[in-house]
C-alpha positions in Angstrom: 79.6 100.5 101.5 80.7 99.2 104.9 84.4 98.4 105.1 85.3 94.8 105.9 86.7 94.0 109.4 90.5 93.8 109.8 90.2 90.0 110.2 88.4 89.7 106.8 90.9 92.0 105.2 93.9 90.0 106.4 92.3 86.6 105.6 91.9 87.9 102.0 95.3 89.5 102.0 97.0 86.2 103.0 94.7 84.3 100.5 93.6 82.0 103.4 91.4 79.9 101.1 94.6 78.6 99.3 96.4 77.7 102.5 94.9 74.3 102.6 97.4 73.4 99.9 100.3 73.7 102.4 98.4 71.6 105.0 97.6 68.8 102.5 101.2 68.7 101.3 102.3 68.3 104.9 99.7 65.5 105.2 101.5 63.6 102.4 104.8 64.0 104.2 103.3 62.9 107.5 101.7 59.8 105.9 105.1 58.9 104.4 106.8 59.5 107.8 104.3 57.2 109.5 104.9 54.5 106.9 108.7 54.6 107.2 109.0 55.4 110.9 111.6 53.2 112.6 110.2 50.5 114.8 109.7 51.5 118.4 109.4 55.3 117.6 106.3 57.4 117.4 105.3 60.7 115.7 104.8 63.5 118.2 101.7 65.7 117.7 103.8 68.7 118.8 106.2 68.2 115.9 103.3 67.7 113.4 101.6 70.9 114.6 104.8 73.0 114.5 105.7 71.7 111.0 102.3 72.6 109.7 102.5 76.0 111.3 105.9 76.6 109.7 104.7 75.6 106.3 101.5 77.7 106.5 103.6 80.7 107.6 105.9 80.2 104.6 102.9 80.0 102.3 101.4 83.2 103.9 104.8 84.9 103.5 105.1 84.3 99.7 101.5 85.4 99.2 102.2 88.7 101.1 105.4 89.3 99.3 103.5 88.8 96.0 100.8 91.2 97.1 103.3 93.8 98.0 105.2 93.5 94.7 102.1 93.4 92.5 100.9 96.6 94.1 104.3 98.3 93.8 104.7 97.3 90.1 101.2 98.3 89.1 100.1 94.8 88.3 97.3 95.0 90.8 95.9 98.1 89.2 95.8 96.5 85.7 94.9 92.9 86.4 91.7 91.2 85.4 90.9 90.0 88.9 88.9 86.8 89.5 88.5 84.7 92.7 91.5 82.7 91.5 94.0 85.3 90.4 95.0 88.9 90.7 95.6 89.0 94.4 93.2 90.1 97.1 92.8 93.7 95.9 93.0 94.9 99.6 95.9 97.2 98.8 94.3 98.7 95.8 91.1 99.4 97.8 93.2 101.0 100.6 92.2 98.6 103.3 95.9 97.9 104.2 99.1 99.7 103.5 102.2 98.4 101.6 104.3 98.9 104.7 102.0 96.7 106.8 101.9 94.0 104.1 105.7 94.0 103.8 106.2 93.8 107.6 103.7 90.9 107.8 105.5 89.1 104.9 108.9 89.5 106.7 107.4 88.5 110.0 105.8 85.3 108.8 108.9 84.4 106.9 111.0 84.9 110.1 108.7 82.6 112.2 108.7 80.0 109.5 112.5 80.1 109.4 112.7 79.8 113.2 110.7 76.5 113.0 112.7 75.3 110.0 116.1 76.0 111.7 114.9 74.2 114.8 114.2 71.0 112.9 117.4 71.4 110.8 119.4 71.3 114.1 117.3 68.5 115.8 116.6 66.4 112.8 118.9 66.5 109.8 121.2 69.1 108.1 119.5 68.5 104.7 116.6 70.6 105.9 119.0 73.6 105.7 119.1 73.0 101.9 115.3 72.7 101.7 115.0 75.9 103.8 117.5 77.7 101.5 115.6 76.8 98.4 112.3 77.8 100.0 113.6 81.1 101.2 114.9 82.0 97.7 111.6 81.0 96.2 109.6 83.1 98.8 111.7 86.3 98.6 112.8 86.1 94.9 109.7 84.7 93.2 108.1 88.0 92.1 111.1 90.2 91.5 113.5 87.6 90.1 112.2 84.1 89.3 109.0 85.2 87.6 111.1 87.5 85.3 113.3 84.7 84.1 110.9 81.8 83.3 111.6 80.1 86.7 108.6 81.1 88.8 106.5 78.1 88.1 109.4 75.7 88.5 110.5 77.0 91.9 106.9 77.2 93.1 106.4 73.5 92.2 109.7 72.6 93.9 109.5 74.7 97.0 105.7 74.8 97.7 105.1 71.3 96.4 107.7 68.5 96.3 110.0 69.9 99.0 107.2 70.4 101.5 106.5 66.7 101.2 110.2 65.8 101.5 110.9 68.3 104.2 108.0 67.2 106.3 109.2 63.6 106.0 112.8 64.5 107.0 111.8 66.7 109.9 109.7 63.8 111.4 112.0 60.9 110.7 115.5 62.3 110.2 118.6 62.0 112.4 122.1 63.2 112.1 123.2 59.6 112.5 121.5 58.7 109.2 123.4 59.2 105.9 122.0 61.1 103.0 121.8 57.8 101.1 119.5 56.3 103.6 117.6 59.4 104.7 114.9 59.6 102.0 113.4 56.5 100.5 112.8 56.4 96.8 109.0 56.4 97.3 109.3 59.7 99.1 111.1 61.3 96.3 108.8 59.9 93.6 105.6 60.5 95.4 106.6 64.1 95.9 106.7 64.7 92.2 103.0 64.8 91.4 102.2 67.4 94.2 105.1 69.5 92.9 103.7 69.5 89.3 100.3 70.2 90.6 101.5 73.2 92.6 103.2 74.5 89.5 100.0 74.0 87.4 98.0 75.9 90.1 100.2 78.9 89.6 100.4 78.4 85.8 96.7 78.3 85.1 96.0 81.2 87.4 98.4 83.3 85.3 96.1 83.1 82.2 93.9 86.1 83.3 96.9 88.0 84.5 99.1 87.6 81.4 98.9 91.2 80.0 99.1 92.8 83.5 102.1 90.6 84.4 103.9 91.6 81.2 103.3 95.3 81.8 104.6 94.8 85.3 107.9 93.4 84.0 107.4 89.7 84.5 108.4 87.1 81.9 107.0 83.8 83.0 106.2 80.8 80.9 102.8 81.9 79.8 104.1 85.3 78.6 106.9 83.5 76.8 104.7 80.9 75.0 101.3 82.5 74.9 97.9 81.2 76.0 97.4 78.7 73.2 100.7 76.8 73.7 100.3 77.4 77.4 97.1 75.4 77.3 99.0 72.4 75.9 101.7 72.9 78.6 99.0 72.7 81.2 97.5 69.6 79.6 100.9 67.9 79.4 101.7 68.7 83.1 98.3 67.4 84.2 98.6 64.1 82.3 102.2 63.5 83.4 101.1 64.0 87.0 98.5 61.2 86.9 100.7 58.9 84.7 103.3 59.0 87.4 100.7 58.1 90.0 99.5 55.2 87.8 103.1 53.9 87.3 104.2 54.0 90.9 102.4 50.8 92.0 103.2 49.1 88.7 106.9 49.4 89.3 106.6 48.3 92.9 107.2 51.7 94.5 103.9 52.5 96.1 100.8 50.6 97.2 97.9 50.3 94.8 95.9 52.4 97.3 97.6 55.4 95.6 95.1 54.9 92.8 92.4 56.6 94.9 94.2 59.8 93.9 93.0 59.2 90.4 89.4 60.0 91.5 89.6 63.7 90.4 90.6 62.6 86.8 87.1 63.3 85.3 87.3 66.9 86.6 90.9 67.2 85.4 89.7 66.2 81.9 87.0 68.8 82.0 89.6 71.4 83.1 91.9 70.4 80.2 89.1 70.6 77.7 88.0 74.0 78.9 91.5 75.3 78.9 92.3 74.1 75.4 89.0 75.5 74.1 88.7 78.8 76.0 92.3 79.8 76.9 91.8 83.2 75.5 88.2 83.8 76.8 88.8 84.5 80.5 85.1 84.5 81.4 84.7 81.0 80.0 88.0 79.9 81.5 87.0 80.7 85.1 85.3 77.3 85.7 88.6 75.6 84.8 90.5 77.8 87.3 88.1 76.7 90.0 88.1 73.1 88.9 91.9 73.1 88.8 92.1 74.3 92.5 89.6 71.6 93.5 91.3 68.8 91.5 94.7 69.7 93.0 93.6 69.9 96.6 91.6 66.7 96.3 94.5 64.8 94.7 96.9 65.9 97.4 94.5 64.9 100.1 93.8 61.5 98.5 97.6 60.9 98.2 97.8 61.5 101.9 94.8 59.2 102.5 96.2 56.5 100.4 99.3 56.3 102.7 97.1 55.9 105.7 95.1 53.1 104.0 98.3 51.4 102.9 99.8 51.5 106.4 96.7 50.1 108.1 95.9 47.7 105.2 92.3 48.7 105.3 
């Protein structure tokens, strides 16, 4: 069998197909920034591009740290790998080395931090807080957070809600603005659904890996509660996400355009039904894993689109 090219190996190693999540989260923050931009000011394309690059690098970094740790702990060798879980398998197959992966993880984190520090200095100090939480999540997720029932929570916060909030602050912030006036309530509340969805992405993808994760020393929510209760946790999280979206216009926080983000609901209900029924049958659960990825990406993208529609009053 012919070995894949280095490009293909590293695209798989970084889990490039999941990196759209970071870009769509940025898009929500960009939409909010455009909506609340002070009169007479404009968004700069250079800033938008740099912020997206920084976020994607951070996402790549956490994926690579995870790949490195999973190989070192033996999780990769024992996992029930599917297209949605179990890592890339590139280390197990010998296409890359643990040292190369670790160097790439540190390198991408460094470049992400450089961009983050730049905007912390030029925009607002609160970004230092966001960067700190993100760095802890990236470096400590596999070896610390996932062992103490905090992995899903920090993933949702750092690669979900805080990407939206951080993008907004980087594009609109100023040291002359107080914390009280820095972030509108809509930004905070609209960042919650993407945060929950990111946590659910990780959570559902843990179902096939549960036994391997446990053998590797992890103790995440699914290991603690099991697949049956885990299916109900997933259901509750998904329903809460869309209930929040429904409520935001009703309480006068967001435009009714946000309801276009409800379009994936039929797929969400299919995913819920499949998870509740087949949570212990991994082969039959795989369609829900794929459907979950699609529903999350589409919801995030539609949330960003709803902000564009609201601003231009289409």
